[in-house]
N, C-alpha and C positions, 0 to 999 in steps of 0.2 A: 297491698300488692306495690311496693318502689317499686321503680325505674319501670313500672307498667305504665302504659298509654291506654287506656280508656275513654273514647269520643262519647261528650253526652250523648249523642241520640243512640250510641251502642248498648244492647242488653247483656250481658253477660249473668247466664242463670248461676243462681249459687250452688254450688258442687263443682264447678268447672275448675280443672286445672289450668292456669297460665306460668309460663317459665318467665325466669327474668330478662326484662328487655322486649317484652312482646307489646307490639304495637296494633289496635284495634279501632278502625275507623267506623264515618260515619255509617249508620244505618246498619249498624253489624250484628248478628244475632248466635252468640256460642252457649251451646245449650250443655244443663246440668252435666252430662256424663262426659264432656269430653276432654280430652289429656292434650295438651299444649306445651312443647317444650321452649327452651330460650328463644330471644331474636326476632321470634317469627311476628309476620306484619301481614294485616287482614284489610283488605283494600273494602270499600264503599260497596253495600248492600251483599254482605257476603252471609253464609248460611252454615254455620259448622252443627253436626248431629251428636246425639250421644253414644253412640257407641262407636267414637272416630278417637282415632291416636295421629296426633300428628307429632315430627319431632322437631331437630332445633333447625332455625335459620331456613323458614318455610315461608316462601312470599307467595300468598294469593292474593291476585290480584280481583280488581271490581265485577261484580254477579256470578259471584260463585259458591255455588251450593256442596259441601261437602256431605254429603247423607250417612247415613250410619251403615256401617261397615267397611269402613272406609280406612285404607294407615297410609300414611304419608311421612317415609323416612324422611333422615337429614336433608337438608340442603333442596329439597323438590320446588320447584317452579309450578305454579299452578296459572296461565295463563288468562285475561278477561272473558267472563263467559263462556268459559270450559265447565263440560258437565258430569259430574260420577252418576253413574244409574245403579241401583241396588236390587233392582227385582227385575227379570227376562221377561217376563209375560202378566204383565200390570194390569188390572181392571179395575176398575172406579168400584165395584157391587163386590170383590171378593177381596177379604183381608189377606195380605202373603207377606204379614211382618215376620214369620218363622220360617221364611223363603229369602231372606235377604242372602245374598253372592258375595262373598267377601272379596274386596278390591285393593292389592296393594302396591303404591308404588315404591320404590325402591329407590335409596338416595342420590341424590344429585339429578335424577330426571328432569325433565322441563315438558310442559304439555302446552302448546299453543294455544292461542284464543280460539273460541267458540268452537273446540274437540270435544269428541263427547267418547267418554270411557264408561262401554258398555260391563257392567257387575261381574262377579268372578276370572276377574284376568289378575295377570302380576306384568307392572311396567319395571323393567331390568334396570340394575344402575346405569344412570348418565345416559339412558334412553332421550330422545329427541320426538316428540310426537310433533308435527308440523300444523302449523292451524285450519283449523277445519276437520281434520283428519276423524274417522269413525273407528275404533279401536276394538276388535269383535274376535281377537285373541291374544294369546302373552304374548308380550312382545319382549326378546334378546337386550340383554346390557347392551349400551351403546347404539344399539338398531335406530336408524333413521326413518321416522315413519311417514307416512303422506296418503291420499287419498279417500275413499269410500268404496271398500273397507279397506281402512290402513294397512299399507303395504312398506317392506324394507324397501328403502330408495337407497339405502348407502349406510355408513356407520360414521359417527360423533367421536370426536376425542372428549372427555373429561371436560376440558378448558370451553367446548361450545362450538370450535368450529368443524365444518365437515372434514375427515379425510380420503386423501386422495384415491382415486381406483386404481392405481398401478396393483398388479398383481406381486411384485416383488416386496416393494415400497410401502410402506404403511405407517409414513411417518406426520406426524403432525405441522403445518408447516406454522403456525402461530406460537405453539410451546416444547416442539421439538421431541413429543413422547412417544414413543415407539409401540405398535398395536401388530399381535398376529392375528390376523384375519381366514376363517376357510369357515368353507359351510356358511352352518349360521350361527359364528359366533365372532368375538371381536374381545381380545383380551389383551391388556395393558401387558408391556415388557418392562422389567428391570433393567438396571442401567447396565447390566452383566451380561445382559441377555444377549445371543448373537444374530 
């Protein structure tokens, strides 16, 4: 595993696939069936399940558990102590492994510290889930979500800045990217768009 960093306290089970440049830090456990892309980083005390697919350049901060049936696409950020679930109605005495609900986090999305993603939902590309939010439904691309349960309170640029609220002008003040926003969608406009 050239150019892969694995701390001596970490456990990477035989069969796990890690891409080039990936860093696995203190007390991480990566299960045998996990597939992880290139240039990923796993902070202290992270757990990655068997049925987990992680793209390239994903950053997972301390104390995050990525349970079975979760997919993280490229460039996803998972903040400290955020939570994924995989069963809606867990009981200690009832085995529900056949009832796992898939969760997918699309490219470039960010999930804030201590947020909870209830299973069976899709987080759209470049969405931004605020710290402590509880996501209980699908999240549109570029949506800024906050609260319990999480609701959309605005839109975010792919560069990570909040988009202005004006009705006619939706141009990122940081990078200049323009967006068409209407109803429950936010779409980046190309350089030739009016």
